[in-house]
All heavy atoms as a GROMACS GRO file, in nm:
protein
  474
    1MET      N    1  -0.354   0.164  -1.104
    1MET     CA    2  -0.459   0.208  -1.017
    1MET      C    3  -0.523   0.086  -0.953
    1MET      O    4  -0.552  -0.012  -1.020
    1MET     CB    5  -0.562   0.288  -1.097
    1MET     CG    6  -0.683   0.321  -1.017
    1MET     SD    7  -0.814   0.398  -1.111
    1MET     CE    8  -0.754   0.561  -1.123
    2VAL      N    9  -0.546   0.095  -0.826
    2VAL     CA   10  -0.611  -0.013  -0.752
    2VAL      C   11  -0.753   0.031  -0.720
    2VAL      O   12  -0.776   0.142  -0.674
    2VAL     CB   13  -0.536  -0.044  -0.622
    2VAL    CG1   14  -0.610  -0.147  -0.540
    2VAL    CG2   15  -0.395  -0.089  -0.653
    3ILE      N   16  -0.850  -0.057  -0.745
    3ILE     CA   17  -0.989  -0.028  -0.711
    3ILE      C   18  -1.029  -0.125  -0.600
    3ILE      O   19  -1.051  -0.243  -0.625
    3ILE     CB   20  -1.081  -0.044  -0.833
    3ILE    CG1   21  -1.036   0.051  -0.943
    3ILE    CG2   22  -1.226  -0.019  -0.794
    3ILE    CD1   23  -1.108   0.035  -1.074
    4PRO      N   24  -1.036  -0.076  -0.475
    4PRO     CA   25  -1.073  -0.165  -0.366
    4PRO      C   26  -1.220  -0.204  -0.373
    4PRO      O   27  -1.303  -0.126  -0.417
    4PRO     CB   28  -1.044  -0.082  -0.240
    4PRO     CG   29  -1.044   0.059  -0.286
    4PRO     CD   30  -1.008   0.059  -0.430
    5LYS      N   31  -1.248  -0.326  -0.331
    5LYS     CA   32  -1.385  -0.375  -0.332
    5LYS      C   33  -1.416  -0.438  -0.198
    5LYS      O   34  -1.338  -0.515  -0.145
    5LYS     CB   35  -1.401  -0.480  -0.443
    5LYS     CG   36  -1.537  -0.544  -0.446
    5LYS     CD   37  -1.514  -0.694  -0.445
    5LYS     CE   38  -1.638  -0.769  -0.414
    5LYS     NZ   39  -1.641  -0.825  -0.282
    6SER      N   40  -1.527  -0.400  -0.142
    6SER     CA   41  -1.572  -0.461  -0.018
    6SER      C   42  -1.722  -0.438  -0.002
    6SER      O   43  -1.776  -0.339  -0.051
    6SER     CB   44  -1.499  -0.402   0.103
    6SER     OG   45  -1.541  -0.468   0.221
    7VAL      N   46  -1.786  -0.528   0.069
    7VAL     CA   47  -1.928  -0.512   0.101
    7VAL      C   48  -1.946  -0.486   0.250
    7VAL      O   49  -2.058  -0.467   0.295
    7VAL     CB   50  -2.010  -0.636   0.057
    7VAL    CG1   51  -2.009  -0.651  -0.094
    7VAL    CG2   52  -1.959  -0.762   0.125
    8HIS      N   53  -1.836  -0.484   0.324
    8HIS     CA   54  -1.842  -0.462   0.468
    8HIS      C   55  -1.806  -0.317   0.501
    8HIS      O   56  -1.704  -0.265   0.455
    8HIS     CB   57  -1.745  -0.556   0.540
    8HIS     CG   58  -1.772  -0.701   0.512
    8HIS    ND1   59  -1.879  -0.769   0.565
    8HIS    CD2   60  -1.708  -0.790   0.431
    8HIS    CE1   61  -1.880  -0.893   0.520
    8HIS    NE2   62  -1.777  -0.908   0.438
    9LYS      N   63  -1.891  -0.252   0.579
    9LYS     CA   64  -1.874  -0.110   0.609
    9LYS      C   65  -1.737  -0.081   0.671
    9LYS      O   66  -1.670   0.016   0.634
    9LYS     CB   67  -1.984  -0.063   0.703
    9LYS     CG   68  -1.976   0.084   0.734
    9LYS     CD   69  -2.089   0.130   0.825
    9LYS     CE   70  -2.073   0.277   0.854
    9LYS     NZ   71  -2.178   0.327   0.943
   10GLU      N   72  -1.691  -0.166   0.763
   10GLU     CA   73  -1.562  -0.143   0.830
   10GLU      C   74  -1.447  -0.144   0.728
   10GLU      O   75  -1.357  -0.061   0.735
   10GLU     CB   76  -1.537  -0.249   0.937
   10GLU     CG   77  -1.638  -0.249   1.050
   10GLU     CD   78  -1.769  -0.321   1.015
   10GLU    OE1   79  -1.774  -0.399   0.918
   10GLU    OE2   80  -1.868  -0.295   1.086
   11ARG      N   81  -1.452  -0.236   0.634
   11ARG     CA   82  -1.347  -0.244   0.532
   11ARG      C   83  -1.355  -0.125   0.437
   11ARG      O   84  -1.253  -0.074   0.391
   11ARG     CB   85  -1.359  -0.375   0.452
   11ARG     CG   86  -1.322  -0.497   0.530
   11ARG     CD   87  -1.174  -0.504   0.564
   11ARG     NE   88  -1.094  -0.516   0.443
   11ARG     CZ   89  -0.978  -0.456   0.421
   11ARG    NH1   90  -0.926  -0.380   0.513
   11ARG    NH2   91  -0.914  -0.471   0.309
   12MET      N   92  -1.475  -0.078   0.407
   12MET     CA   93  -1.490   0.039   0.320
   12MET      C   94  -1.425   0.160   0.385
   12MET      O   95  -1.355   0.237   0.318
   12MET     CB   96  -1.638   0.067   0.293
   12MET     CG   97  -1.703  -0.031   0.201
   12MET     SD   98  -1.874   0.019   0.176
   12MET     CE   99  -1.946  -0.135   0.125
   13VAL      N  100  -1.446   0.178   0.515
   13VAL     CA  101  -1.385   0.289   0.588
   13VAL      C  102  -1.233   0.276   0.583
   13VAL      O  103  -1.162   0.373   0.556
   13VAL     CB  104  -1.436   0.295   0.733
   13VAL    CG1  105  -1.356   0.395   0.815
   13VAL    CG2  106  -1.584   0.328   0.736
   14GLU      N  107  -1.181   0.156   0.605
   14GLU     CA  108  -1.036   0.133   0.597
   14GLU      C  109  -0.984   0.166   0.458
   14GLU      O  110  -0.878   0.226   0.444
   14GLU     CB  111  -1.004  -0.013   0.630
   14GLU     CG  112  -1.018  -0.048   0.775
   14GLU     CD  113  -0.989  -0.196   0.800
   14GLU    OE1  114  -0.944  -0.266   0.707
   14GLU    OE2  115  -1.013  -0.241   0.913
   15ASN      N  116  -1.058   0.128   0.355
   15ASN     CA  117  -1.015   0.154   0.218
   15ASN      C  118  -1.009   0.303   0.188
   15ASN      O  119  -0.927   0.347   0.107
   15ASN     CB  120  -1.106   0.084   0.118
   15ASN     CG  121  -1.087  -0.066   0.117
   15ASN    OD1  122  -0.984  -0.117   0.157
   15ASN    ND2  123  -1.188  -0.138   0.072
   16PHE      N  124  -1.094   0.383   0.248
   16PHE     CA  125  -1.093   0.527   0.226
   16PHE      C  126  -0.980   0.597   0.302
   16PHE      O  127  -0.938   0.706   0.265
   16PHE     CB  128  -1.227   0.590   0.265
   16PHE     CG  129  -1.332   0.575   0.159
   16PHE    CD1  130  -1.445   0.500   0.184
   16PHE    CD2  131  -1.317   0.635   0.035
   16PHE    CE1  132  -1.542   0.486   0.086
   16PHE    CE2  133  -1.414   0.621  -0.064
   16PHE     CZ  134  -1.527   0.545  -0.038
   17ASN      N  135  -0.930   0.536   0.407
   17ASN     CA  136  -0.822   0.595   0.486
   17ASN      C  137  -0.686   0.558   0.425
   17ASN      O  138  -0.607   0.488   0.485
   17ASN     CB  139  -0.830   0.547   0.632
   17ASN     CG  140  -0.949   0.604   0.703
   17ASN    OD1  141  -0.992   0.714   0.672
   17ASN    ND2  142  -1.005   0.529   0.796
   18ILE      N  143  -0.660   0.613   0.306
   18ILE     CA  144  -0.537   0.577   0.236
   18ILE      C  145  -0.424   0.677   0.254
   18ILE      O  146  -0.313   0.653   0.212
   18ILE     CB  147  -0.564   0.558   0.086
   18ILE    CG1  148  -0.617   0.687   0.025
   18ILE    CG2  149  -0.659   0.442   0.062
   18ILE    CD1  150  -0.621   0.687  -0.125
   19LEU      N  151  -0.452   0.789   0.315
   19LEU     CA  152  -0.351   0.894   0.327
   19LEU      C  153  -0.296   0.906   0.469
   19LEU      O  154  -0.253   1.013   0.512
   19LEU     CB  155  -0.408   1.028   0.281
   19LEU     CG  156  -0.456   1.030   0.135
   19LEU    CD1  157  -0.522   1.162   0.103
   19LEU    CD2  158  -0.343   1.000   0.040
   20ASP      N  159  -0.294   0.794   0.541
   20ASP     CA  160  -0.250   0.797   0.680
   20ASP      C  161  -0.106   0.750   0.697
   20ASP      O  162  -0.070   0.690   0.798
   20ASP     CB  163  -0.345   0.716   0.768
   20ASP     CG  164  -0.352   0.569   0.727
   20ASP    OD1  165  -0.303   0.536   0.618
   20ASP    OD2  166  -0.406   0.489   0.804
   21PHE      N  167  -0.019   0.778   0.598
   21PHE     CA  168   0.121   0.738   0.609
   21PHE      C  169   0.207   0.840   0.534
   21PHE      O  170   0.158   0.918   0.454
   21PHE     CB  171   0.143   0.598   0.551
   21PHE     CG  172   0.120   0.591   0.403
   21PHE    CD1  173   0.227   0.604   0.316
   21PHE    CD2  174  -0.007   0.573   0.351
   21PHE    CE1  175   0.207   0.599   0.179
   21PHE    CE2  176  -0.028   0.567   0.215
   21PHE     CZ  177   0.079   0.581   0.129
   22ILE      N  178   0.335   0.838   0.563
   22ILE     CA  179   0.432   0.926   0.496
   22ILE      C  180   0.549   0.840   0.451
   22ILE      O  181   0.602   0.760   0.528
   22ILE     CB  182   0.481   1.036   0.592
   22ILE    CG1  183   0.364   1.125   0.633
   22ILE    CG2  184   0.591   1.118   0.527
   22ILE    CD1  185   0.400   1.228   0.739
   23LEU      N  186   0.589   0.856   0.324
   23LEU     CA  187   0.704   0.784   0.272
   23LEU      C  188   0.832   0.861   0.302
   23LEU      O  189   0.836   0.983   0.291
   23LEU     CB  190   0.692   0.764   0.121
   23LEU     CG  191   0.576   0.677   0.074
   23LEU    CD1  192   0.569   0.675  -0.077
   23LEU    CD2  193   0.589   0.536   0.128
   24SER      N  194   0.936   0.788   0.340
   24SER     CA  195   1.065   0.852   0.366
   24SER      C  196   1.132   0.888   0.234
   24SER      O  197   1.092   0.842   0.126
   24SER     CB  198   1.154   0.755   0.444
   24SER     OG  199   1.192   0.647   0.361
   25GLU      N  200   1.238   0.968   0.242
   25GLU     CA  201   1.314   1.003   0.123
   25GLU      C  202   1.372   0.877   0.056
   25GLU      O  203   1.374   0.866  -0.066
   25GLU     CB  204   1.428   1.100   0.158
   25GLU     CG  205   1.380   1.238   0.198
   25GLU     CD  206   1.316   1.313   0.082
   25GLU    OE1  207   1.361   1.297  -0.033
   25GLU    OE2  208   1.219   1.387   0.108
   26GLU      N  209   1.417   0.782   0.138
   26GLU     CA  210   1.472   0.658   0.085
   26GLU      C  211   1.365   0.578   0.011
   26GLU      O  212   1.391   0.520  -0.095
   26GLU     CB  213   1.533   0.573   0.198
   26GLU     CG  214   1.656   0.633   0.263
   26GLU     CD  215   1.622   0.737   0.370
   26GLU    OE1  216   1.505   0.742   0.416
   26GLU    OE2  217   1.712   0.814   0.406
   27GLU      N  218   1.245   0.572   0.066
   27GLU     CA  219   1.136   0.500   0.001
   27GLU      C  220   1.097   0.567  -0.131
   27GLU      O  221   1.074   0.500  -0.232
   27GLU     CB  222   1.015   0.491   0.094
   27GLU     CG  223   1.038   0.400   0.213
   27GLU     CD  224   0.932   0.415   0.321
   27GLU    OE1  225   0.883   0.528   0.345
   27GLU    OE2  226   0.900   0.312   0.383
   28MET      N  227   1.093   0.700  -0.131
   28MET     CA  228   1.061   0.774  -0.254
   28MET      C  229   1.167   0.750  -0.360
   28MET      O  230   1.136   0.732  -0.478
   28MET     CB  231   1.047   0.924  -0.224
   28MET     CG  232   0.925   0.959  -0.141
   28MET     SD  233   0.770   0.924  -0.226
   28MET     CE  234   0.772   1.050  -0.352
   29ALA      N  235   1.294   0.747  -0.319
   29ALA     CA  236   1.403   0.722  -0.414
   29ALA      C  237   1.391   0.582  -0.472
   29ALA      O  238   1.412   0.562  -0.592
   29ALA     CB  239   1.537   0.742  -0.344
   30ALA      N  240   1.359   0.483  -0.388
   30ALA     CA  241   1.344   0.345  -0.435
   30ALA      C  242   1.229   0.335  -0.534
   30ALA      O  243   1.240   0.266  -0.637
   30ALA     CB  244   1.322   0.251  -0.317
   31ILE      N  245   1.120   0.403  -0.508
   31ILE     CA  246   1.004   0.400  -0.597
   31ILE      C  247   1.040   0.465  -0.731
   31ILE      O  248   1.003   0.415  -0.837
   31ILE     CB  249   0.882   0.470  -0.533
   31ILE    CG1  250   0.830   0.384  -0.417
   31ILE    CG2  251   0.773   0.496  -0.636
   31ILE    CD1  252   0.725   0.452  -0.332
   32SER      N  253   1.114   0.575  -0.727
   32SER     CA  254   1.149   0.643  -0.851
   32SER      C  255   1.237   0.557  -0.941
   32SER      O  256   1.235   0.572  -1.063
   32SER     CB  257   1.218   0.776  -0.822
   32SER     OG  258   1.346   0.756  -0.769
   33LEU      N  259   1.312   0.464  -0.884
   33LEU     CA  260   1.394   0.374  -0.964
   33LEU      C  261   1.312   0.270  -1.038
   33LEU      O  262   1.359   0.210  -1.135
   33LEU     CB  263   1.497   0.304  -0.876
   33LEU     CG  264   1.604   0.393  -0.814
   33LEU    CD1  265   1.690   0.312  -0.718
   33LEU    CD2  266   1.688   0.458  -0.921
   34LEU      N  267   1.188   0.248  -0.995
   34LEU     CA  268   1.102   0.148  -1.058
   34LEU      C  269   1.054   0.194  -1.196
   34LEU      O  270   1.027   0.112  -1.283
   34LEU     CB  271   0.982   0.117  -0.970
   34LEU     CG  272   1.013   0.056  -0.834
   34LEU    CD1  273   0.884   0.044  -0.752
   34LEU    CD2  274   1.080  -0.079  -0.849
   35GLU      N  275   1.041   0.323  -1.216
   35GLU     CA  276   0.990   0.376  -1.343
   35GLU      C  277   1.102   0.382  -1.446
   35GLU      O  278   1.195   0.460  -1.435
   35GLU     CB  279   0.930   0.516  -1.324
   35GLU     CG  280   0.878   0.579  -1.450
   35GLU     CD  281   0.778   0.492  -1.524
   35GLU    OE1  282   0.680   0.447  -1.462
   35GLU    OE2  283   0.798   0.469  -1.644
   36THR      N  284   1.091   0.296  -1.545
   36THR     CA  285   1.193   0.291  -1.650
   36THR      C  286   1.142   0.351  -1.781
   36THR      O  287   1.219   0.367  -1.875
   36THR     CB  288   1.236   0.146  -1.677
   36THR    OG1  289   1.123   0.074  -1.727
   36THR    CG2  290   1.291   0.080  -1.552
   37GLY      N  291   1.012   0.380  -1.787
   37GLY     CA  292   0.955   0.432  -1.910
   37GLY      C  293   0.916   0.324  -2.008
   37GLY      O  294   0.866   0.352  -2.116
   38LYS      N  295   0.940   0.199  -1.973
   38LYS     CA  296   0.907   0.087  -2.061
   38LYS      C  297   0.826  -0.017  -1.984
   38LYS      O  298   0.847  -0.038  -1.866
   38LYS     CB  299   1.034   0.023  -2.116
   38LYS     CG  300   1.113   0.115  -2.204
   38LYS     CD  301   1.226   0.042  -2.269
   38LYS     CE  302   1.300   0.141  -2.357
   38LYS     NZ  303   1.346   0.082  -2.478
   39SER      N  304   0.738  -0.083  -2.055
   39SER     CA  305   0.657  -0.188  -1.995
   39SER      C  306   0.742  -0.313  -1.974
   39SER      O  307   0.814  -0.355  -2.065
   39SER     CB  308   0.539  -0.222  -2.085
   39SER     OG  309   0.473  -0.338  -2.039
   40PRO      N  310   0.733  -0.377  -1.857
   40PRO     CA  311   0.806  -0.502  -1.837
   40PRO      C  312   0.736  -0.621  -1.906
   40PRO      O  313   0.791  -0.728  -1.913
   40PRO     CB  314   0.805  -0.519  -1.685
   40PRO     CG  315   0.680  -0.450  -1.641
   40PRO     CD  316   0.663  -0.333  -1.737
   41ILE      N  317   0.616  -0.598  -1.957
   41ILE     CA  318   0.538  -0.705  -2.016
   41ILE      C  319   0.551  -0.706  -2.168
   41ILE      O  320   0.572  -0.809  -2.230
   41ILE     CB  321   0.389  -0.692  -1.975
   41ILE    CG1  322   0.378  -0.699  -1.823
   41ILE    CG2  323   0.305  -0.799  -2.043
   41ILE    CD1  324   0.243  -0.661  -1.769
   42TYR      N  325   0.538  -0.589  -2.232
   42TYR     CA  326   0.548  -0.581  -2.378
   42TYR      C  327   0.591  -0.440  -2.417
   42TYR      O  328   0.579  -0.346  -2.340
   42TYR     CB  329   0.417  -0.618  -2.446
   42TYR     CG  330   0.306  -0.517  -2.424
   42TYR    CD1  331   0.283  -0.418  -2.518
   42TYR    CD2  332   0.225  -0.521  -2.312
   42TYR    CE1  333   0.183  -0.324  -2.499
   42TYR    CE2  334   0.125  -0.428  -2.292
   42TYR     CZ  335   0.104  -0.329  -2.386
   42TYR     OH  336   0.007  -0.237  -2.368
   43ASP      N  337   0.640  -0.427  -2.538
   43ASP     CA  338   0.682  -0.298  -2.591
   43ASP      C  339   0.561  -0.229  -2.652
   43ASP      O  340   0.517  -0.264  -2.762
   43ASP     CB  341   0.792  -0.318  -2.696
   43ASP     CG  342   0.843  -0.186  -2.752
   43ASP    OD1  343   0.796  -0.079  -2.709
   43ASP    OD2  344   0.930  -0.192  -2.840
   44ASP      N  345   0.505  -0.131  -2.582
   44ASP     CA  346   0.384  -0.066  -2.631
   44ASP      C  347   0.411   0.028  -2.749
   44ASP      O  348   0.319   0.086  -2.804
   44ASP     CB  349   0.312   0.007  -2.518
   44ASP     CG  350   0.396   0.112  -2.450
   44ASP    OD1  351   0.514   0.125  -2.484
   44ASP    OD2  352   0.342   0.181  -2.362
   45MET      N  353   0.536   0.042  -2.788
   45MET     CA  354   0.569   0.121  -2.906
   45MET      C  355   0.583   0.033  -3.031
   45MET      O  356   0.602   0.083  -3.141
   45MET     CB  357   0.700   0.198  -2.884
   45MET     CG  358   0.691   0.299  -2.771
   45MET     SD  359   0.557   0.419  -2.792
   45MET     CE  360   0.624   0.522  -2.918
   46ASP      N  361   0.572  -0.099  -3.013
   46ASP     CA  362   0.581  -0.192  -3.125
   46ASP      C  363   0.440  -0.217  -3.178
   46ASP      O  364   0.358  -0.284  -3.114
   46ASP     CB  365   0.646  -0.323  -3.080
   46ASP     CG  366   0.651  -0.427  -3.190
   46ASP    OD1  367   0.671  -0.388  -3.306
   46ASP    OD2  368   0.635  -0.546  -3.159
   47LEU      N  369   0.410  -0.161  -3.296
   47LEU     CA  370   0.275  -0.166  -3.351
   47LEU      C  371   0.224  -0.309  -3.367
   47LEU      O  372   0.108  -0.338  -3.337
   47LEU     CB  373   0.270  -0.092  -3.485
   47LEU     CG  374   0.133  -0.078  -3.549
   47LEU    CD1  375   0.035  -0.009  -3.455
   47LEU    CD2  376   0.144  -0.004  -3.680
   48ALA      N  377   0.308  -0.400  -3.413
   48ALA     CA  378   0.264  -0.540  -3.432
   48ALA      C  379   0.222  -0.603  -3.299
   48ALA      O  380   0.122  -0.674  -3.292
   48ALA     CB  381   0.376  -0.621  -3.496
   49THR      N  382   0.297  -0.576  -3.193
   49THR     CA  383   0.263  -0.630  -3.061
   49THR      C  384   0.131  -0.573  -3.013
   49THR      O  385   0.043  -0.647  -2.964
   49THR     CB  386   0.374  -0.598  -2.960
   49THR    OG1  387   0.496  -0.654  -3.004
   49THR    CG2  388   0.340  -0.650  -2.822
   50VAL      N  389   0.114  -0.443  -3.025
   50VAL     CA  390  -0.010  -0.379  -2.978
   50VAL      C  391  -0.130  -0.430  -3.056
   50VAL      O  392  -0.234  -0.461  -2.999
   50VAL     CB  393   0.002  -0.224  -2.990
   50VAL    CG1  394  -0.129  -0.157  -2.957
   50VAL    CG2  395   0.113  -0.173  -2.899
   51LYS      N  396  -0.116  -0.443  -3.188
   51LYS     CA  397  -0.226  -0.498  -3.269
   51LYS      C  398  -0.257  -0.642  -3.228
   51LYS      O  399  -0.372  -0.682  -3.218
   51LYS     CB  400  -0.192  -0.493  -3.417
   51LYS     CG  401  -0.206  -0.356  -3.477
   51LYS     CD  402  -0.176  -0.361  -3.626
   51LYS     CE  403  -0.199  -0.228  -3.691
   51LYS     NZ  404  -0.170  -0.231  -3.836
   52GLY      N  405  -0.152  -0.722  -3.202
   52GLY     CA  406  -0.170  -0.861  -3.162
   52GLY      C  407  -0.244  -0.876  -3.031
   52GLY      O  408  -0.327  -0.964  -3.014
   53ILE      N  409  -0.216  -0.786  -2.937
   53ILE     CA  410  -0.285  -0.791  -2.807
   53ILE      C  411  -0.434  -0.770  -2.826
   53ILE      O  412  -0.516  -0.834  -2.760
   53ILE     CB  413  -0.225  -0.686  -2.711
   53ILE    CG1  414  -0.085  -0.729  -2.670
   53ILE    CG2  415  -0.314  -0.665  -2.589
   53ILE    CD1  416  -0.008  -0.625  -2.592
   54GLY      N  417  -0.472  -0.683  -2.918
   54GLY     CA  418  -0.612  -0.658  -2.943
   54GLY      C  419  -0.688  -0.775  -3.001
   54GLY      O  420  -0.811  -0.777  -3.000
   55LEU      N  421  -0.618  -0.874  -3.052
   55LEU     CA  422  -0.680  -0.990  -3.113
   55LEU      C  423  -0.712  -1.101  -3.013
   55LEU      O  424  -0.785  -1.195  -3.046
   55LEU     CB  425  -0.590  -1.047  -3.222
   55LEU     CG  426  -0.562  -0.952  -3.339
   55LEU    CD1  427  -0.460  -1.015  -3.434
   55LEU    CD2  428  -0.688  -0.916  -3.412
   56HIS      N  429  -0.659  -1.092  -2.892
   56HIS     CA  430  -0.679  -1.198  -2.792
   56HIS      C  431  -0.806  -1.175  -2.712
   56HIS      O  432  -0.829  -1.066  -2.660
   56HIS     CB  433  -0.558  -1.205  -2.696
   56HIS     CG  434  -0.434  -1.250  -2.765
   56HIS    ND1  435  -0.411  -1.382  -2.801
   56HIS    CD2  436  -0.325  -1.180  -2.806
   56HIS    CE1  437  -0.295  -1.390  -2.862
   56HIS    NE2  438  -0.240  -1.269  -2.866
   57LYS      N  439  -0.886  -1.279  -2.702
   57LYS     CA  440  -1.010  -1.274  -2.624
   57LYS      C  441  -0.980  -1.325  -2.484
   57LYS      O  442  -0.925  -1.434  -2.467
   57LYS     CB  443  -1.114  -1.363  -2.692
   57LYS     CG  444  -1.252  -1.346  -2.643
   57LYS     CD  445  -1.346  -1.427  -2.731
   57LYS     CE  446  -1.491  -1.396  -2.698
   57LYS     NZ  447  -1.582  -1.470  -2.784
   58ILE      N  448  -1.011  -1.246  -2.382
   58ILE     CA  449  -0.979  -1.287  -2.246
   58ILE      C  450  -1.096  -1.350  -2.171
   58ILE      O  451  -1.077  -1.408  -2.066
   58ILE     CB  452  -0.921  -1.169  -2.164
   58ILE    CG1  453  -1.020  -1.053  -2.157
   58ILE    CG2  454  -0.790  -1.123  -2.222
   58ILE    CD1  455  -0.980  -0.941  -2.065
   59HIS      N  456  -1.216  -1.335  -2.225
   59HIS     CA  457  -1.332  -1.399  -2.161
   59HIS      C  458  -1.446  -1.408  -2.262
   59HIS      O  459  -1.442  -1.348  -2.368
   59HIS     CB  460  -1.377  -1.322  -2.036
   59HIS     CG  461  -1.410  -1.178  -2.062
   59HIS    ND1  462  -1.527  -1.136  -2.117
   59HIS    CD2  463  -1.335  -1.067  -2.042
   59HIS    CE1  464  -1.526  -1.004  -2.130
   59HIS    NE2  465  -1.410  -0.960  -2.085
   60GLU      N  466  -1.545  -1.485  -2.229
   60GLU     CA  467  -1.661  -1.503  -2.319
   60GLU      C  468  -1.756  -1.388  -2.304
   60GLU      O  469  -1.776  -1.328  -2.207
   60GLU     CB  470  -1.733  -1.633  -2.285
   60GLU     CG  471  -1.650  -1.755  -2.317
   60GLU     CD  472  -1.616  -1.768  -2.465
   60GLU    OE1  473  -1.702  -1.740  -2.550
   60GLU    OE2  474  -1.502  -1.806  -2.494
   0.00000   0.00000   0.00000
């Protein structure tokens, strides 16, 4: 999910106009190939990995 951020009214209007395009069948097929059901970063079904991620501090 992308959360757009802007303080300028013109950009806010642009950010709300997200449904002004149509994907072709080829584009939809290409997108569907991206979903493999697995994370490219880590195996979220591996309990040790998931627990380890929770131990890392990303900011103060």
